[in-house]
C-alpha positions as YAML, in Angstrom:
chain: A
units: angstrom
residues:
- id: 1
  name: MET
  ca: [-5.97, 4.33, 14.36]
- id: 2
  name: ARG
  ca: [-6.35, 4.95, 18.08]
- id: 3
  name: HIS
  ca: [-5.05, 1.45, 18.85]
- id: 4
  name: GLU
  ca: [-1.92, 2.01, 16.77]
- id: 5
  name: VAL
  ca: [-1.23, 5.42, 18.30]
- id: 6
  name: ASP
  ca: [-1.66, 3.95, 21.79]
- id: 7
  name: ARG
  ca: [0.76, 1.14, 20.85]
- id: 8
  name: ALA
  ca: [3.34, 3.62, 19.56]
- id: 9
  name: PHE
  ca: [3.20, 5.68, 22.75]
- id: 10
  name: ARG
  ca: [3.53, 2.55, 24.93]
- id: 11
  name: ALA
  ca: [6.48, 1.33, 22.84]
- id: 12
  name: ALA
  ca: [8.19, 4.68, 23.42]
- id: 13
  name: SER
  ca: [7.34, 4.55, 27.16]
- id: 14
  name: LEU
  ca: [5.41, 7.80, 26.86]
- id: 15
  name: GLU
  ca: [2.23, 8.73, 28.66]
- id: 16
  name: ARG
  ca: [-0.37, 11.02, 27.17]
- id: 17
  name: THR
  ca: [-3.64, 12.54, 28.21]
- id: 18
  name: VAL
  ca: [-6.48, 12.51, 25.71]
- id: 19
  name: THR
  ca: [-9.01, 15.24, 26.38]
- id: 20
  name: PHE
  ca: [-11.05, 14.71, 23.23]
- id: 21
  name: GLU
  ca: [-10.86, 12.94, 19.89]
- id: 22
  name: VAL
  ca: [-12.36, 13.55, 16.47]
- id: 23
  name: ASN
  ca: [-12.74, 11.14, 13.57]
- id: 24
  name: ASP
  ca: [-12.84, 13.80, 10.86]
- id: 25
  name: LEU
  ca: [-9.56, 14.80, 9.25]
- id: 26
  name: LEU
  ca: [-10.65, 18.36, 8.46]
- id: 27
  name: ALA
  ca: [-11.90, 18.89, 12.01]
- id: 28
  name: ALA
  ca: [-8.61, 17.53, 13.37]
- id: 29
  name: ALA
  ca: [-6.64, 19.92, 11.15]
- id: 30
  name: ASP
  ca: [-8.78, 22.84, 12.34]
- id: 31
  name: LEU
  ca: [-8.12, 21.91, 15.96]
- id: 32
  name: VAL
  ca: [-4.38, 21.84, 15.27]
- id: 33
  name: ARG
  ca: [-4.58, 25.09, 13.32]
- id: 34
  name: HIS
  ca: [-6.20, 26.79, 16.34]
- id: 35
  name: GLY
  ca: [-3.70, 25.40, 18.84]
- id: 36
  name: LEU
  ca: [-6.16, 22.99, 20.43]
- id: 37
  name: GLY
  ca: [-4.33, 19.74, 19.81]
- id: 38
  name: VAL
  ca: [-2.16, 17.55, 17.65]
- id: 39
  name: CYS
  ca: [-3.07, 14.99, 15.05]
- id: 40
  name: VAL
  ca: [-1.32, 11.76, 14.13]
- id: 41
  name: MET
  ca: [-1.72, 10.93, 10.44]
- id: 42
  name: PRO
  ca: [0.28, 9.31, 7.67]
- id: 43
  name: PRO
  ca: [2.56, 11.60, 5.64]
- id: 44
  name: SER
  ca: [0.32, 11.29, 2.57]
- id: 45
  name: LEU
  ca: [-2.54, 12.90, 4.50]
- id: 46
  name: ALA
  ca: [-0.35, 15.43, 6.30]
- id: 47
  name: ALA
  ca: [0.71, 16.71, 2.86]
- id: 48
  name: ARG
  ca: [-2.86, 17.99, 2.40]
- id: 49
  name: PHE
  ca: [-2.18, 20.61, 5.08]
- id: 50
  name: PRO
  ca: [1.07, 22.32, 4.00]
- id: 51
  name: GLU
  ca: [0.45, 25.25, 6.35]
- id: 52
  name: LEU
  ca: [0.77, 22.98, 9.41]
- id: 53
  name: PRO
  ca: [4.17, 21.89, 10.71]
- id: 54
  name: VAL
  ca: [4.86, 18.15, 10.52]
- id: 55
  name: ARG
  ca: [7.01, 16.26, 12.99]
- id: 56
  name: PRO
  ca: [7.72, 12.67, 11.98]
- id: 57
  name: PHE
  ca: [8.05, 10.02, 14.67]
- id: 58
  name: ALA
  ca: [11.70, 9.35, 15.51]
- id: 59
  name: ALA
  ca: [10.86, 5.74, 16.42]
- id: 60
  name: HIS
  ca: [7.87, 3.49, 17.08]
- id: 61
  name: ALA
  ca: [5.73, 5.18, 14.42]
- id: 62
  name: PRO
  ca: [2.16, 3.88, 14.27]
- id: 63
  name: GLY
  ca: [1.26, 1.76, 11.28]
- id: 64
  name: TRP
  ca: [-1.93, 0.25, 9.94]
- id: 65
  name: THR
  ca: [-3.17, -1.95, 7.17]
- id: 66
  name: VAL
  ca: [-5.83, -0.83, 4.74]
- id: 67
  name: GLY
  ca: [-8.07, -3.56, 3.42]
- id: 68
  name: VAL
  ca: [-10.41, -3.87, 0.47]
- id: 69
  name: VAL
  ca: [-13.69, -5.74, 0.72]
- id: 70
  name: HIS
  ca: [-15.73, -6.69, -2.29]
- id: 71
  name: PRO
  ca: [-18.61, -8.98, -3.18]
- id: 72
  name: ARG
  ca: [-17.99, -12.56, -4.21]
- id: 73
  name: GLY
  ca: [-18.70, -13.63, -7.73]
- id: 74
  name: ASP
  ca: [-18.51, -11.71, -10.97]
- id: 75
  name: LEU
  ca: [-17.05, -8.24, -10.57]
- id: 76
  name: CYS
  ca: [-17.59, -5.21, -12.73]
- id: 77
  name: PRO
  ca: [-14.53, -4.41, -14.89]
- id: 78
  name: ALA
  ca: [-13.45, -1.43, -12.77]
- id: 79
  name: VAL
  ca: [-13.41, -3.46, -9.55]
- id: 80
  name: ALA
  ca: [-11.60, -6.34, -11.24]
- id: 81
  name: ALA
  ca: [-8.95, -3.95, -12.62]
- id: 82
  name: PHE
  ca: [-8.46, -2.37, -9.20]
- id: 83
  name: LEU
  ca: [-8.12, -5.73, -7.47]
- id: 84
  name: ARG
  ca: [-5.32, -6.75, -9.85]
- id: 85
  name: HIS
  ca: [-3.24, -4.02, -8.17]
- id: 86
  name: VAL
  ca: [-3.68, -5.07, -4.54]
- id: 87
  name: ARG
  ca: [-2.09, -7.99, -2.77]
- id: 88
  name: PRO
  ca: [-4.53, -10.88, -2.31]
- id: 89
  name: ARG
  ca: [-5.25, -12.10, 1.19]
- id: 90
  name: ARG
  ca: [-7.51, -14.89, 2.35]
- id: 91
  name: ALA
  ca: [-10.75, -13.66, 3.94]
- id: 92
  name: PRO
  ca: [-11.16, -14.45, 7.66]
- id: 93
  name: ASP
  ca: [-13.27, -17.49, 8.50]
- id: 94
  name: GLY
  ca: [-16.73, -17.01, 9.89]
...
């Protein structure tokens, strides 16, 4: 996430100063709620905090890919059903 936010700021030719970071969404929302910072998150997560104002990126929005890892071999029915709904991708070598 940090890498993508850094990339978006560079692409927009913007500098920023990071005083502190948190990896917990609820903690980040509390910091925003108390005027101690901002939080970059996808709209689906921002919707969990309707009391906080949302400002979408005008350009150069960060983006990321979510991956699924699973064991090789026979899968339980629930995992197999889930995997039918995600795009297959070859695992990295090594």
